DRENDO-1510 file (C-alpha; in Angstrom, 1 decimal, always signed):
<recs>
REC; n; res; u; v; w
REC; 1; MET; +5.6; +30.2; -16.9 .
REC; 2; LYS; +5.6; +26.4; -16.8 .
REC; 3; ARG; +3.0; +24.7; -18.7 .
REC; 4; ARG; +0.5; +22.5; -16.8 .
REC; 5; MET; -1.0; +19.5; -18.5 .
REC; 6; ARG; -4.6; +18.7; -17.9 .
REC; 7; PHE; -6.6; +15.5; -18.3 .
REC; 8; LEU; -10.0; +17.3; -17.5 .
REC; 9; PHE; -11.5; +20.7; -16.9 .
REC; 10; MET; -12.9; +19.8; -13.4 .
REC; 11; LEU; -11.3; +17.6; -10.8 .
REC; 12; ALA; -13.7; +15.0; -9.6 .
REC; 13; PRO; -13.6; +13.8; -6.0 .
REC; 14; VAL; -10.8; +11.5; -5.1 .
REC; 15; ALA; -11.6; +8.1; -6.4 .
REC; 16; ALA; -9.6; +6.1; -3.7 .
REC; 17; THR; -11.5; +6.9; -0.6 .
REC; 18; THR; -12.1; +4.2; +1.8 .
REC; 19; ILE; -11.8; +5.7; +5.4 .
REC; 20; LEU; -13.9; +8.8; +6.0 .
REC; 21; VAL; -12.6; +10.8; +9.0 .
REC; 22; ALA; -15.2; +12.7; +10.9 .
REC; 23; CYS; -13.3; +15.3; +13.2 .
REC; 24; SER; -14.6; +17.1; +16.0 .
REC; 25; ASN; -17.0; +19.2; +13.9 .
REC; 26; ASN; -18.8; +16.0; +12.7 .
REC; 27; ASP; -17.9; +17.0; +9.1 .
REC; 28; PRO; -16.6; +13.8; +7.1 .
REC; 29; THR; -13.0; +14.5; +5.8 .
REC; 30; PRO; -11.8; +12.0; +2.9 .
REC; 31; ALA; -8.8; +9.9; +3.9 .
REC; 32; PHE; -7.3; +6.8; +2.4 .
REC; 33; ASP; -6.6; +3.1; +3.4 .
REC; 34; ASP; -3.5; +2.2; +1.4 .
REC; 35; ALA; -1.2; -1.0; +1.3 .
REC; 36; PRO; +2.5; -1.5; -0.1 .
REC; 37; ASP; +1.5; -1.6; -0.8 .
REC; 38; GLY; -0.1; -1.0; +0.6 .
REC; 39; ALA; -3.8; -1.3; -0.8 .
REC; 40; SER; -6.9; +1.1; -0.7 .
REC; 41; GLU; -10.1; +1.3; -2.5 .
REC; 42; ALA; -12.8; +3.7; -3.7 .
REC; 43; ALA; -15.7; +3.3; -1.3 .
REC; 44; ALA; -17.7; +5.9; -3.2 .
REC; 45; ASN; -17.6; +3.7; -6.3 .
REC; 46; LEU; -18.5; +0.3; -4.8 .
REC; 47; PRO; -21.1; -2.0; -6.4 .
REC; 48; GLU; -23.7; -3.8; -4.4 .
REC; 49; THR; -22.0; -6.5; -2.4 .
REC; 50; ALA; -23.4; -10.0; -2.0 .
REC; 51; ALA; -22.8; -12.2; +1.1 .
REC; 52; PRO; -20.0; -14.8; +1.0 .
REC; 53; ASP; -21.0; -18.3; -0.2 .
REC; 54; ALA; -22.6; -20.4; +2.6 .
REC; 55; GLN; -20.1; -23.2; +2.2 .
REC; 56; ASN; -16.4; -23.1; +2.4 .
REC; 57; GLY; -13.9; -24.8; +0.0 .
REC; 58; ASP; -13.5; -28.0; +2.1 .
REC; 59; GLY; -16.9; -29.3; +1.4 .
REC; 60; GLY; -19.7; -28.3; +3.8 .
REC; 61; ALA; -19.0; -26.4; +6.9 .
REC; 62; LEU; -21.2; -23.2; +7.3 .
REC; 63; ASP; -19.3; -19.9; +7.1 .
REC; 64; ALA; -20.2; -18.2; +10.4 .
REC; 65; ARG; -18.9; -14.9; +9.3 .
REC; 66; ALA; -21.3; -12.1; +8.8 .
REC; 67; PRO; -22.2; -10.8; +5.3 .
REC; 68; PHE; -19.4; -8.7; +3.8 .
REC; 69; ASP; -19.8; -5.0; +3.7 .
REC; 70; ALA; -17.0; -3.4; +1.6 .
REC; 71; GLU; -17.8; +0.2; +2.6 .
REC; 72; GLY; -15.2; +2.2; +4.3 .
REC; 73; GLU; -15.2; +2.9; +8.0 .
REC; 74; LEU; -16.0; +6.2; +9.8 .
REC; 75; VAL; -13.1; +7.3; +12.0 .
REC; 76; THR; -13.7; +10.0; +14.7 .
REC; 77; CYS; -10.7; +12.2; +15.4 .
REC; 78; THR; -10.4; +12.0; +19.3 .
REC; 79; THR; -6.8; +13.0; +19.4 .
REC; 80; LYS; -4.7; +15.9; +18.3 .
REC; 81; PRO; -2.8; +15.7; +16.0 .
REC; 82; CYS; -5.0; +13.2; +14.2 .
REC; 83; VAL; -3.8; +10.7; +11.6 .
REC; 84; THR; -6.0; +10.0; +8.7 .
REC; 85; GLN; -3.9; +7.8; +6.5 .
REC; 86; LEU; -0.8; +5.7; +7.1 .
REC; 87; VAL; +1.7; +4.2; +4.6 .
REC; 88; THR; +5.0; +2.5; +4.9 .
REC; 89; GLY; +8.1; +1.6; +2.9 .
REC; 90; ASP; +10.7; -0.9; +4.0 .
REC; 91; THR; +11.9; +1.0; +7.1 .
REC; 92; HIS; +10.1; +4.4; +7.1 .
REC; 93; TYR; +6.4; +5.4; +7.7 .
REC; 94; CYS; +4.5; +8.5; +6.6 .
REC; 95; ALA; +1.3; +9.9; +8.1 .
REC; 96; LEU; -1.2; +12.0; +6.4 .
REC; 97; MET; -2.7; +14.4; +9.1 .
REC; 98; ASP; -6.2; +15.7; +9.2 .
REC; 99; ASP; -4.8; +19.3; +8.3 .
REC; 100; LYS; -3.6; +17.7; +5.0 .
REC; 101; THR; +0.1; +17.9; +6.0 .
REC; 102; VAL; +2.5; +14.9; +6.0 .
REC; 103; ARG; +4.8; +13.6; +8.8 .
REC; 104; CYS; +7.4; +10.9; +8.2 .
REC; 105; TRP; +9.8; +8.8; +10.4 .
REC; 106; GLY; +12.4; +6.0; +10.3 .
REC; 107; VAL; +15.3; +5.9; +7.9 .
REC; 108; THR; +15.8; +9.5; +6.7 .
REC; 109; SER; +18.3; +9.2; +3.8 .
REC; 110; GLY; +16.9; +7.7; +0.6 .
REC; 111; ALA; +13.5; +7.4; +2.1 .
REC; 112; ILE; +12.5; +10.7; +3.7 .
REC; 113; GLY; +14.6; +12.8; +1.4 .
REC; 114; ILE; +17.3; +15.4; +2.3 .
REC; 115; MET; +15.7; +16.9; +5.4 .
REC; 116; ASP; +18.4; +16.0; +7.8 .
REC; 117; GLY; +21.5; +16.0; +5.7 .
REC; 118; GLY; +24.6; +14.6; +7.2 .
REC; 119; ASP; +25.9; +11.1; +6.6 .
REC; 120; PRO; +23.4; +9.1; +4.7 .
REC; 121; SER; +24.3; +5.9; +6.5 .
REC; 122; THR; +23.5; +7.2; +9.9 .
REC; 123; SER; +20.6; +9.5; +9.2 .
REC; 124; TYR; +17.4; +8.6; +11.1 .
REC; 125; GLN; +14.2; +10.3; +12.1 .
REC; 126; THR; +13.0; +8.8; +15.3 .
REC; 127; VAL; +9.9; +10.9; +15.8 .
REC; 128; PRO; +7.5; +12.1; +12.9 .
REC; 129; ARG; +8.7; +15.2; +11.0 .
REC; 130; ASP; +6.8; +17.5; +8.8 .
REC; 131; VAL; +8.0; +17.1; +5.1 .
REC; 132; GLY; +6.7; +20.5; +4.2 .
REC; 133; LEU; +3.7; +19.6; +2.1 .
REC; 134; THR; +0.2; +21.0; +2.2 .
REC; 135; ASP; -3.2; +20.2; +0.6 .
REC; 136; VAL; -2.4; +16.4; +0.5 .
REC; 137; GLU; -5.3; +14.1; -0.1 .
REC; 138; GLN; -3.7; +10.7; -0.3 .
REC; 139; LEU; -0.2; +9.0; +0.2 .
REC; 140; SER; +1.5; +5.8; -1.2 .
REC; 141; ALA; +4.9; +4.4; -0.4 .
REC; 142; ALA; +7.0; +1.3; -1.1 .
REC; 143; ASN; +10.7; +0.7; -0.4 .
REC; 144; GLY; +12.4; +4.0; -0.1 .
REC; 145; THR; +9.9; +6.1; -2.2 .
REC; 146; THR; +6.8; +8.0; -1.1 .
REC; 147; CYS; +4.4; +10.0; -3.3 .
REC; 148; ALA; +1.5; +12.3; -2.3 .
REC; 149; LEU; -1.5; +13.3; -4.2 .
REC; 150; HIS; -2.6; +16.9; -3.8 .
REC; 151; THR; -6.0; +18.5; -3.8 .
REC; 152; ASN; -5.4; +19.9; -7.3 .
REC; 153; GLY; -4.7; +16.5; -8.9 .
REC; 154; THR; -0.8; +17.0; -9.0 .
REC; 155; VAL; +1.6; +14.5; -7.4 .
REC; 156; THR; +4.7; +15.1; -5.3 .
REC; 157; CYS; +7.4; +12.3; -4.8 .
REC; 158; TRP; +10.5; +12.2; -2.7 .
REC; 159; GLY; +13.0; +9.7; -1.3 .
REC; 160; SER; +14.6; +7.0; -3.5 .
REC; 161; ASN; +14.8; +7.3; -7.2 .
REC; 162; ASN; +15.9; +3.6; -7.8 .
REC; 163; GLY; +14.3; +2.5; -11.2 .
REC; 164; GLY; +13.2; +5.9; -11.9 .
REC; 165; ARG; +10.2; +6.0; -9.5 .
REC; 166; LEU; +10.3; +9.8; -8.7 .
REC; 167; GLY; +9.4; +10.5; -12.5 .
REC; 168; LEU; +12.3; +12.9; -12.9 .
REC; 169; GLU; +13.1; +14.7; -16.1 .
REC; 170; PRO; +15.0; +13.4; -18.0 .
REC; 171; PRO; +13.9; +9.9; -16.9 .
REC; 172; ARG; +16.8; +8.3; -15.0 .
REC; 173; THR; +17.6; +6.0; -12.1 .
REC; 174; ASP; +20.0; +7.2; -9.3 .
REC; 175; TYR; +21.0; +6.3; -5.8 .
REC; 176; VAL; +21.0; +9.7; -4.0 .
REC; 177; PRO; +18.3; +11.0; -1.8 .
REC; 178; HIS; +15.7; +13.4; -3.1 .
REC; 179; GLY; +13.5; +16.0; -1.5 .
REC; 180; PRO; +9.9; +16.4; -2.3 .
REC; 181; ALA; +9.3; +17.6; -5.9 .
REC; 182; LEU; +6.3; +17.8; -8.3 .
REC; 183; VAL; +6.0; +15.2; -10.9 .
REC; 184; THR; +6.4; +16.9; -14.3 .
REC; 185; ARG; +6.3; +16.3; -18.1 .
REC; 186; ASP; +7.8; +18.5; -20.6 .
REC; 187; GLY; +8.8; +20.9; -17.8 .
REC; 188; GLY; +5.3; +21.5; -16.3 .
REC; 189; PRO; +3.5; +19.8; -13.5 .
REC; 190; ILE; +0.9; +17.0; -14.4 .
REC; 191; ASP; -2.5; +17.5; -12.8 .
REC; 192; GLY; -5.9; +15.6; -13.1 .
REC; 193; PHE; -4.8; +12.6; -11.0 .
REC; 194; THR; -7.2; +11.1; -8.5 .
REC; 195; ARG; -4.9; +8.4; -7.0 .
REC; 196; ILE; -1.3; +7.6; -6.7 .
REC; 197; ASP; +0.2; +4.0; -6.2 .
REC; 198; VAL; +3.9; +3.3; -5.6 .
REC; 199; GLY; +4.9; -0.3; -6.5 .
REC; 200; PRO; +7.4; -2.2; -4.4 .
REC; 201; VAL; +10.1; -2.4; -7.0 .
REC; 202; GLY; +10.7; +0.0; -9.8 .
REC; 203; LEU; +7.4; +1.7; -10.9 .
REC; 204; VAL; +4.5; +4.0; -10.0 .
REC; 205; PHE; +1.0; +4.2; -11.3 .
REC; 206; ALA; -1.4; +7.2; -11.2 .
REC; 207; THR; -5.0; +7.2; -12.0 .
REC; 208; THR; -7.2; +9.8; -13.5 .
REC; 209; SER; -10.9; +10.5; -12.7 .
REC; 210; ALA; -11.8; +8.8; -16.0 .
REC; 211; GLY; -10.0; +5.5; -14.9 .
REC; 212; GLU; -7.1; +6.1; -17.2 .
REC; 213; LEU; -3.7; +4.9; -15.9 .
REC; 214; TRP; -0.4; +6.7; -16.2 .
REC; 215; SER; +2.8; +5.1; -15.3 .
REC; 216; TRP; +6.6; +5.7; -14.9 .
REC; 217; GLY; +9.7; +3.9; -13.7 .
REC; 218; THR; +11.3; +0.8; -15.0 .
REC; 219; ASN; +9.6; -0.9; -18.0 .
REC; 220; ILE; +10.8; -4.5; -17.5 .
REC; 221; GLY; +8.4; -7.0; -19.0 .
REC; 222; ASP; +6.1; -4.3; -20.1 .
REC; 223; ALA; +4.9; -3.8; -16.4 .
REC; 224; LEU; +4.2; -0.2; -17.0 .
REC; 225; GLY; +1.7; -1.0; -19.7 .
REC; 226; ARG; +3.6; +0.9; -22.4 .
REC; 227; PRO; +4.8; -1.9; -24.8 .
REC; 228; ASP; +5.5; +0.4; -27.7 .
REC; 229; GLU; +8.2; +2.3; -25.9 .
REC; 230; THR; +11.6; +0.8; -25.8 .
REC; 231; ASN; +13.6; +2.8; -23.2 .
REC; 232; ARG; +14.3; +1.0; -20.0 .
REC; 233; ILE; +13.5; +4.0; -17.7 .
REC; 234; LEU; +10.2; +5.9; -18.8 .
REC; 235; GLY; +9.0; +9.1; -17.5 .
REC; 236; PRO; +5.3; +9.8; -16.9 .
REC; 237; GLY; +3.0; +8.8; -19.6 .
REC; 238; PRO; -0.4; +6.9; -20.4 .
REC; 239; ALA; -0.4; +3.1; -19.9 .
REC; 240; ASN; -1.7; +2.6; -23.4 .
REC; 241; ALA; -1.9; -1.2; -23.2 .
REC; 242; ILE; -4.3; -0.9; -20.2 .
REC; 243; THR; -7.0; +1.2; -21.9 .
REC; 244; ARG; -9.8; -1.3; -21.7 .
REC; 245; VAL; -9.6; -1.5; -18.1 .
REC; 246; LYS; -11.2; +1.6; -16.2 .
REC; 247; ALA; -9.1; +1.5; -13.1 .
REC; 248; LEU; -9.6; +2.4; -9.5 .
REC; 249; ARG; -6.0; +1.8; -8.6 .
REC; 250; ALA; -2.9; -0.1; -9.9 .
REC; 251; GLY; +0.5; -1.5; -8.9 .
REC; 252; GLY; +3.0; -4.1; -9.6 .
REC; 253; PHE; +6.9; -4.4; -9.7 .
REC; 254; ALA; +9.7; -4.4; -12.3 .
REC; 255; SER; +12.4; -6.7; -11.1 .
REC; 256; GLU; +15.7; -7.9; -13.0 .
REC; 257; ASN; +15.3; -11.3; -11.3 .
REC; 258; THR; +11.6; -12.1; -11.8 .
REC; 259; GLY; +10.6; -9.8; -14.7 .
REC; 260; GLY; +7.7; -7.2; -14.7 .
REC; 261; PHE; +4.3; -7.6; -13.3 .
REC; 262; GLY; +1.3; -5.1; -13.1 .
REC; 263; PHE; -2.1; -5.1; -11.7 .
REC; 264; ALA; -5.2; -3.0; -11.7 .
REC; 265; VAL; -8.5; -3.1; -9.8 .
REC; 266; ALA; -11.3; -2.2; -12.1 .
REC; 267; ASP; -14.3; -0.2; -11.4 .
REC; 268; ASP; -16.4; -3.4; -11.4 .
REC; 269; ARG; -14.1; -4.6; -8.5 .
REC; 270; LYS; -12.3; -7.3; -10.6 .
REC; 271; LEU; -8.6; -7.9; -10.5 .
REC; 272; PHE; -6.7; -7.6; -13.7 .
REC; 273; VAL; -3.1; -8.6; -14.2 .
REC; 274; TRP; -0.4; -8.4; -17.0 .
REC; 275; GLY; +3.4; -8.8; -17.6 .
REC; 276; ALA; +6.0; -11.5; -17.8 .
REC; 277; TYR; +5.9; -13.0; -14.3 .
REC; 278; ARG; +4.5; -16.5; -14.7 .
REC; 279; TRP; +3.9; -17.1; -11.1 .
REC; 280; LEU; +1.4; -14.3; -11.1 .
REC; 281; VAL; +0.2; -14.1; -14.7 .
REC; 282; THR; -1.2; -17.2; -16.0 .
REC; 283; TYR; -0.9; -16.0; -19.9 .
REC; 284; PRO; +2.0; -13.5; -19.7 .
REC; 285; GLY; +1.7; -10.5; -22.1 .
REC; 286; THR; +0.8; -6.9; -22.3 .
REC; 287; ALA; -3.1; -7.5; -22.3 .
REC; 288; PRO; -4.7; -7.2; -18.9 .
REC; 289; LEU; -6.5; -10.5; -17.9 .
REC; 290; ALA; -9.0; -10.9; -15.1 .
REC; 291; VAL; -8.0; -13.1; -12.3 .
REC; 292; THR; -10.6; -16.0; -12.3 .
REC; 293; GLY; -12.7; -16.4; -9.3 .
REC; 294; LEU; -12.1; -13.0; -7.7 .
REC; 295; GLU; -15.0; -10.7; -7.2 .
REC; 296; ASN; -15.5; -7.4; -5.3 .
REC; 297; VAL; -11.8; -7.0; -4.7 .
REC; 298; THR; -11.1; -4.3; -2.0 .
REC; 299; SER; -7.4; -4.6; -1.3 .
REC; 300; VAL; -4.3; -5.8; -3.1 .
REC; 301; ALA; -0.6; -6.1; -2.1 .
REC; 302; ALA; +2.2; -7.3; -4.3 .
REC; 303; SER; +5.8; -8.4; -3.9 .
REC; 304; THR; +8.2; -10.6; -6.0 .
REC; 305; GLU; +7.3; -13.5; -3.5 .
REC; 306; ARG; +3.4; -13.4; -3.8 .
REC; 307; LEU; +0.4; -11.3; -4.6 .
REC; 308; CYS; -2.4; -11.1; -2.0 .
REC; 309; ALA; -6.0; -9.8; -2.5 .
REC; 310; VAL; -9.1; -9.4; -0.3 .
REC; 311; ALA; -12.2; -10.4; -2.5 .
REC; 312; ASP; -15.7; -10.7; -1.2 .
REC; 313; GLY; -14.3; -10.5; +2.3 .
REC; 314; ARG; -11.8; -13.4; +1.9 .
REC; 315; LEU; -8.1; -13.4; +1.8 .
REC; 316; TYR; -6.3; -15.0; -1.2 .
REC; 317; CYS; -2.6; -15.2; -1.9 .
REC; 318; TRP; -0.5; -16.9; -4.7 .
REC; 319; GLY; +3.0; -16.9; -5.9 .
REC; 320; PRO; +6.3; -18.7; -5.4 .
REC; 321; ASN; +6.5; -18.5; -1.7 .
REC; 322; GLY; +3.8; -20.5; +0.0 .
REC; 323; ALA; +5.2; -19.7; +3.6 .
REC; 324; LEU; +5.0; -16.0; +3.2 .
REC; 325; SER; +1.4; -16.6; +1.8 .
REC; 326; CYS; +0.3; -18.1; +5.1 .
REC; 327; THR; -0.5; -21.4; +3.6 .
REC; 328; GLY; +1.6; -23.4; +6.2 .
REC; 329; THR; +3.8; -24.9; +3.4 .
REC; 330; LYS; +6.7; -23.6; +1.4 .
REC; 331; ASP; +5.2; -24.7; -1.9 .
REC; 332; GLY; +4.0; -22.0; -4.3 .
REC; 333; SER; +0.9; -21.7; -6.3 .
REC; 334; ALA; +0.2; -19.9; -9.5 .
REC; 335; THR; -3.4; -19.6; -8.9 .
REC; 336; PRO; -5.2; -17.8; -5.9 .
REC; 337; VAL; -5.3; -20.0; -2.7 .
REC; 338; GLU; -7.8; -18.9; +0.0 .
REC; 339; ILE; -6.2; -18.2; +3.3 .
REC; 340; ARG; -8.7; -18.8; +6.0 .
REC; 341; THR; -8.7; -16.2; +8.8 .
REC; 342; ARG; -9.3; -17.2; +12.5 .
REC; 343; GLY; -11.8; -14.5; +13.2 .
REC; 344; GLU; -15.4; -14.6; +12.2 .
REC; 345; ALA; -15.5; -11.1; +10.7 .
REC; 346; PRO; -14.6; -10.8; +6.9 .
REC; 347; ALA; -11.2; -9.7; +5.7 .
REC; 348; ARG; -10.9; -6.0; +4.7 .
REC; 349; GLU; -7.3; -5.1; +4.0 .
REC; 350; VAL; -4.0; -6.9; +3.4 .
REC; 351; SER; -0.5; -5.6; +3.7 .
REC; 352; ILE; +2.8; -7.5; +3.2 .
REC; 353; SER; +6.5; -7.3; +3.4 .
REC; 354; TYR; +9.4; -9.6; +2.5 .
REC; 355; GLY; +9.0; -11.3; +5.9 .
REC; 356; ALA; +5.4; -11.1; +7.0 .
REC; 357; THR; +1.7; -10.8; +5.8 .
REC; 358; CYS; -1.1; -9.2; +7.9 .
REC; 359; VAL; -4.7; -9.0; +7.3 .
REC; 360; ARG; -7.2; -6.5; +8.9 .
REC; 361; LEU; -10.8; -7.7; +9.6 .
REC; 362; THR; -13.9; -5.5; +9.4 .
REC; 363; ASP; -14.1; -5.8; +13.3 .
REC; 364; GLY; -10.8; -4.0; +13.8 .
REC; 365; THR; -8.7; -7.0; +14.7 .
REC; 366; VAL; -5.5; -8.1; +12.8 .
REC; 367; GLU; -4.0; -11.5; +11.9 .
REC; 368; CYS; -0.4; -12.1; +10.7 .
REC; 369; CYS; +1.9; -14.8; +9.7 .
REC; 370; GLY; +5.6; -14.9; +8.9 .
REC; 371; THR; +8.8; -14.1; +10.9 .
REC; 372; ASP; +8.6; -12.7; +14.4 .
REC; 373; SER; +12.2; -12.2; +15.3 .
REC; 374; PHE; +11.6; -8.5; +16.3 .
REC; 375; GLY; +8.0; -9.0; +17.5 .
REC; 376; GLN; +6.5; -7.9; +14.2 .
REC; 377; LEU; +3.5; -10.2; +14.5 .
REC; 378; ALA; +2.3; -8.3; +17.7 .
REC; 379; THR; +1.7; -11.6; +19.7 .
REC; 380; GLY; +3.2; -9.9; +22.8 .
REC; 381; ASP; +5.2; -12.9; +23.5 .
REC; 382; ALA; +8.7; -12.4; +24.9 .
REC; 383; ASP; +10.2; -14.8; +22.3 .
REC; 384; GLY; +8.8; -15.0; +18.8 .
REC; 385; GLY; +10.6; -18.4; +18.0 .
REC; 386; THR; +10.4; -19.3; +14.4 .
REC; 387; GLY; +7.4; -17.2; +13.7 .
REC; 388; ALA; +3.9; -18.3; +12.5 .
REC; 389; PRO; +3.3; -20.3; +9.4 .
REC; 390; LEU; -0.5; -19.6; +9.5 .
REC; 391; LEU; -2.5; -16.6; +10.4 .
REC; 392; THR; -2.2; -15.8; +14.0 .
REC; 393; LYS; -4.2; -13.1; +15.8 .
REC; 394; ALA; -2.1; -10.1; +16.8 .
REC; 395; LYS; -3.4; -10.3; +20.4 .
REC; 396; ALA; -1.1; -7.5; +21.7 .
REC; 397; LEU; -3.0; -5.2; +19.4 .
REC; 398; THR; -6.0; -4.3; +21.4 .
REC; 399; ASP; -7.3; -1.0; +19.8 .
REC; 400; HIS; -9.7; -1.0; +16.9 .
REC; 401; VAL; -7.6; -0.9; +13.8 .
REC; 402; VAL; -8.6; +0.9; +10.6 .
REC; 403; SER; -5.4; +0.4; +8.6 .
REC; 404; ILE; -2.4; -2.0; +8.9 .
REC; 405; GLN; +1.0; -1.3; +7.4 .
REC; 406; VAL; +3.7; -3.9; +7.3 .
REC; 407; GLY; +7.3; -2.9; +7.0 .
REC; 408; LEU; +10.5; -4.8; +6.7 .
REC; 409; PHE; +11.0; -5.5; +10.4 .
REC; 410; SER; +8.3; -3.7; +11.9 .
REC; 411; SER; +4.6; -2.9; +11.5 .
REC; 412; CYS; +2.4; +0.1; +12.3 .
REC; 413; ALA; -1.5; +0.4; +12.6 .
REC; 414; LEU; -3.7; +3.4; +12.3 .
REC; 415; VAL; -6.3; +3.0; +15.1 .
REC; 416; GLN; -9.7; +4.3; +15.8 .
REC; 417; GLY; -9.5; +7.9; +17.1 .
REC; 418; GLY; -6.6; +8.9; +14.8 .
REC; 419; LYS; -3.4; +7.5; +16.8 .
REC; 420; VAL; -0.8; +5.3; +15.2 .
REC; 421; GLN; +0.7; +2.2; +17.1 .
REC; 422; CYS; +4.0; +0.6; +16.0 .
REC; 423; TRP; +5.8; -2.7; +17.0 .
REC; 424; GLY; +8.6; -4.8; +16.0 .
REC; 425; SER; +12.0; -3.4; +15.1 .
REC; 426; ASN; +13.2; +0.0; +16.3 .
REC; 427; GLN; +16.6; -0.1; +14.7 .
REC; 428; TYR; +16.1; +2.9; +12.5 .
REC; 429; GLY; +13.4; +4.7; +14.8 .
REC; 430; GLN; +10.5; +3.1; +13.0 .
REC; 431; LEU; +8.5; +3.0; +16.3 .
REC; 432; GLY; +8.4; +6.8; +16.5 .
REC; 433; GLN; +9.6; +7.0; +20.1 .
REC; 434; GLY; +12.5; +9.4; +19.7 .
REC; 435; THR; +14.9; +6.5; +20.3 .
REC; 436; ARG; +16.6; +3.6; +18.5 .
REC; 437; ASP; +17.5; +0.2; +19.9 .
REC; 438; ASP; +18.0; -3.5; +18.8 .
REC; 439; ASP; +15.4; -4.9; +21.1 .
REC; 440; ARG; +12.4; -6.9; +20.5 .
REC; 441; HIS; +9.1; -5.0; +20.6 .
REC; 442; GLY; +6.1; -7.4; +20.5 .
REC; 443; THR; +3.7; -5.0; +22.1 .
REC; 444; PRO; +2.4; -1.8; +20.2 .
REC; 445; LEU; +3.8; +1.6; +21.3 .
REC; 446; THR; +1.9; +4.8; +20.5 .
REC; 447; VAL; +3.8; +7.1; +18.1 .
REC; 448; LYS; +4.8; +10.4; +19.5 .
REC; 449; PHE; +3.5; +13.0; +17.3 .
REC; 450; ASP; +3.8; +16.0; +19.8 .
</recs>
């Protein structure tokens, strides 16, 4: 019998809940609001929240937005099947259903595992397909890797093992697709986790009910928080350098070009960073340092181009690429820059890719900046031109959005009622229509789950 490792005797409720789903029986069902980062938060652990400052940073205009409420949103399932959480990698999406199963679509090989077989270069799933998992509480995805947290605190991962993100034994990196498999240590499944977060490049973090971080993947620049370990690829283990932070969630990346970087949202809703990437870490090193000026952080999304966070209902971005940070300039910043939204409602969630940034406001609207060559900004315009340097309302997205997920050339939204709508590129079947094409799709299409 395989040995199961335990962190605790009784599994606490999942610490990452932000969307509560009330199905037809009116009983709330936990769900998750995740960014690629995806970025989700623990509504059950939120502190009291103050309203934003009355003045903005330019010296005096009153902020007309309503006081910020960081609590999650109740979503009533009015459609069957009903989606309760949505995550994305580069060119694939996965949905957590209200029956705690998982369906994925888009690029199959390397991202959705080995379900279809065949030629990896032409393997696509154009409608959502069940990946064969049950009792799933939360999902996280980035690039070609997806992980699922189960009710019993174990984690299953599948797709790409680039950088060792699947946590295989022995630790290694490879470039073949992998089907879903439990994350193990010393031959036995690890349980006691309450949250899983897949980083955009090379690493994964898992959180326990006590706020302890575990990590695995590529340990460039001590991004995994395990400076005493010298191997390049590490299997699952405690992030010993991050012990002074009681984490709700974590993330980061391990890149050959930029070095490593890690972050954690603590239980006091402050954002801590560490690693070797000077654009995002003021004082590089293994000790986690709080980002000055950010309080009540509810959403974080990271890439090698920038880090974005929602704090007290405001969007902040920083890093080497100012254009992708929606600043209107190419100039980067090593400190957080407030990105003013157009709507009056506070910001709630941010999602980014290598070409676009989108923010969801508490009124269910979405604003985006970046490239629009495939219609990924959801403007509804026939021609996206050069894109949008500043946040622009996704006016073609008319339903109330409860989660926004930005992929490489497409985006999808979980909308009130449990449907998913997608727009942008459909080259790999990302729009979930049962077809593939090279057209521009600037107007959202409802994913076909039936």
